[in-house]
C-alpha positions as CSV (number, residue, x, y, z in Angstrom):
1,P,-15.0,80.4,4.2
2,P,-13.2,80.8,7.8
3,C,-16.2,78.4,8.8
4,L,-15.6,76.0,6.4
5,L,-11.8,76.1,7.3
6,T,-12.6,75.5,10.8
7,L,-15.4,72.6,9.9
8,R,-12.6,71.2,8.2
9,N,-10.1,71.1,11.0
10,S,-12.5,69.5,13.2
11,I,-13.2,66.7,11.1
12,Y,-9.1,66.5,10.4
13,S,-8.6,66.0,14.6
14,N,-11.2,64.0,14.6
15,Y,-10.3,61.6,12.3
16,R,-6.8,61.7,13.6
17,L,-8.0,61.0,17.1
18,Y,-9.8,57.9,15.8
19,L,-6.9,56.7,13.6
20,G,-4.8,57.3,16.7
21,F,-7.0,55.4,18.9
22,T,-6.7,52.2,16.7
23,A,-2.9,52.5,15.7
24,I,-1.8,52.5,19.5
25,T,-4.3,49.6,20.4
26,A,-3.3,47.5,17.0
27,T,0.4,48.2,18.1
28,N,1.2,48.8,21.3
29,P,2.7,44.8,21.9
30,I,5.3,45.7,19.4
31,W,6.3,49.0,20.8
32,L,6.5,47.3,24.5
33,I,8.2,44.1,23.1
34,K,10.9,47.0,21.5
35,T,11.4,48.4,24.7
36,R,11.5,45.5,26.6
37,L,14.5,44.5,24.6
38,Q,16.5,48.2,24.5
39,L,16.1,47.8,28.3
40,D,16.9,44.4,28.5
41,A,19.5,44.4,31.6
42,R,20.7,41.0,30.3
43,N,23.1,42.8,27.5
44,R,25.0,44.2,30.2
45,G,27.6,40.8,29.7
46,E,25.3,38.1,29.5
47,R,23.3,36.8,26.4
48,R,20.5,39.3,24.6
49,M,17.2,37.9,24.8
50,N,15.6,38.0,21.7
51,A,12.0,39.2,20.7
52,F,10.7,35.3,20.7
53,E,12.0,35.2,24.2
54,C,10.4,38.9,25.4
55,V,7.0,37.8,23.5
56,R,7.4,34.7,26.2
57,R,8.7,36.3,29.4
58,V,5.9,39.1,29.4
59,Y,2.9,36.3,29.1
60,Q,4.7,34.0,32.0
61,A,4.8,37.0,33.8
62,E,2.1,39.1,33.2
63,G,-0.3,37.3,31.2
64,W,-2.5,39.2,27.9
65,R,-2.5,42.6,29.5
66,G,1.3,43.0,30.3
67,F,1.4,43.4,26.5
68,Y,-0.9,46.4,27.0
69,R,1.2,48.4,29.8
70,G,1.9,51.8,28.9
71,M,-1.1,52.4,26.3
72,S,-2.7,54.4,28.7
73,A,0.2,57.1,28.0
74,S,0.4,56.2,24.3
75,Y,-3.3,57.3,24.3
76,A,-2.0,60.6,26.0
77,G,0.3,61.2,23.4
78,I,-2.5,61.5,20.7
79,S,-2.8,65.3,22.2
80,E,1.0,65.4,20.7
81,T,-0.1,64.7,16.9
82,V,-3.5,66.7,17.6
83,I,-1.4,70.0,19.0
84,H,0.9,70.0,16.1
85,F,-1.2,69.4,13.0
86,V,-3.1,72.7,14.8
87,I,-0.4,74.6,14.6
88,Y,0.5,73.2,11.4
89,E,-2.6,73.8,10.0
90,S,-2.4,77.4,11.1
91,I,0.9,78.0,10.2
92,K,0.3,76.8,6.8
93,R,-2.5,78.9,5.8
94,K,-0.5,82.0,7.1
95,L,2.1,81.4,4.5
96,M,-0.8,80.7,1.9
97,E,-2.4,84.4,2.5
98,S,1.3,85.6,2.5
99,R,2.1,83.8,-0.2
100,A,-0.9,85.2,-1.9
101,Q,-0.4,88.9,-1.1
102,A,3.4,88.5,-2.6
103,S,1.6,87.3,-6.1
104,M,-0.5,89.9,-6.3
105,D,2.5,92.2,-5.6
106,Q,5.0,91.1,-7.6
107,D,6.1,88.8,-10.6
108,E,7.7,86.2,-8.7
109,D,9.7,83.3,-11.3
110,E,7.2,80.3,-10.3
111,S,10.5,77.8,-9.9
112,V,11.5,80.2,-6.9
113,R,8.0,80.8,-5.7
114,D,7.9,76.7,-5.5
115,A,11.0,76.3,-3.6
116,S,10.2,79.0,-1.0
117,D,7.0,77.4,-0.4
118,F,8.7,74.0,0.1
119,V,11.2,75.7,2.4
120,G,8.2,77.1,4.3
121,M,6.4,74.3,4.7
122,M,9.6,72.4,6.2
123,L,9.8,75.3,8.7
124,A,6.2,75.2,9.6
125,A,6.4,71.4,10.2
126,A,9.7,71.6,12.6
127,T,8.2,74.6,14.3
128,S,4.6,72.7,14.7
129,K,6.7,69.8,15.4
130,T,9.1,71.2,18.4
131,C,5.6,72.8,20.0
132,A,3.9,69.7,19.9
133,T,6.6,68.0,21.1
134,S,7.6,69.9,24.4
135,L,4.1,70.3,25.3
136,A,3.4,66.4,25.3
137,Y,6.9,64.9,26.4
138,P,5.9,63.7,29.5
139,H,4.2,60.8,28.4
140,E,7.5,59.4,26.5
141,V,9.0,59.7,29.8
142,I,5.9,58.0,31.8
143,R,5.2,55.5,29.1
144,T,8.7,54.2,29.0
145,R,8.6,53.7,33.0
146,L,5.2,51.8,32.8
147,R,6.8,49.4,30.0
148,E,10.4,48.7,32.4
149,E,10.0,44.5,33.7
150,G,9.6,44.6,37.4
151,S,8.5,48.3,36.9
152,K,7.2,49.7,40.3
153,Y,4.7,52.1,38.0
154,R,1.3,50.8,37.8
155,S,-0.7,53.4,36.0
156,F,-0.4,56.5,33.6
157,F,-1.4,59.0,36.5
158,Q,0.3,57.0,38.9
159,T,3.2,57.6,37.5
160,L,3.2,61.5,36.5
161,L,3.0,62.0,40.4
162,T,5.6,59.5,41.4
163,V,8.2,60.8,38.6
164,P,8.2,64.4,40.0
165,K,8.1,63.2,43.5
166,E,11.1,61.2,43.7
167,E,13.4,62.7,41.1
168,G,12.1,66.1,40.4
169,Y,9.9,67.7,37.6
170,R,13.1,67.9,35.2
171,A,13.1,63.5,34.8
172,L,9.6,64.3,33.0
173,Y,11.9,66.0,30.3
174,R,14.8,63.3,30.3
175,G,15.9,62.7,26.6
176,L,13.9,65.6,25.1
177,T,16.7,67.4,23.2
178,T,17.4,63.5,21.6
179,H,14.0,62.6,20.9
180,L,13.7,66.4,18.8
181,V,17.2,65.7,17.0
182,R,14.9,63.0,15.3
183,Q,11.5,64.2,15.2
184,I,12.1,67.6,13.5
185,P,14.0,66.5,10.7
186,N,11.9,63.5,10.1
187,T,8.6,66.1,10.3
188,A,10.2,68.2,8.3
189,I,10.7,66.3,5.5
190,M,7.9,63.9,5.6
191,M,5.6,66.9,5.6
192,S,7.0,69.4,3.0
193,T,7.4,66.3,0.6
194,Y,3.7,65.6,1.2
195,E,2.5,69.0,0.7
196,M,5.1,68.6,-2.8
197,V,3.4,66.2,-3.4
198,V,-0.6,67.3,-3.4
199,Y,0.7,70.3,-5.3
200,M,1.9,68.4,-7.9
201,L,-1.2,66.0,-8.5
202,Q,-3.3,69.3,-8.3
203,R,-1.2,70.9,-11.3
């Protein structure tokens, strides 16, 4: 029933929000160190800084709070996950309805139908991820700016206002194409594989 489907989606969305907040809070220091190492200025000819040196450098310069720079932008990025799953579930429901109607209308080989479903789920995942990432991408740029060593950016909203003012609104979408090239295949394969495993376990 539609009411039960709406309730289920609401519960799933709240669950994803909770997991998202928990995971971000626990792993932000790791991602900050990764970003600092990738942006390390000393890579330009000098000895490369390792992870332990980076940890010590962050702690000495900013204390424990330094390891949580950019976390507000990561929290904002949870919206991308929510948007992705809302769109994905909507497309998936339409595909299931279409499949049920097609099964009534014609006798189709099961292997052909399964292959069609797998491709359909891949396309659904790719479409939903493209929409979600395109809408929420500015948080990626803001997070990176906040994590830069010696950055003039101090908060999520200050960065959100400063970047367009100084560099134009296109700066908030810098790197989007490269990000999509990585995210779309990854999400399509992951979601379709998940759906296939669930389908096989339910048979």
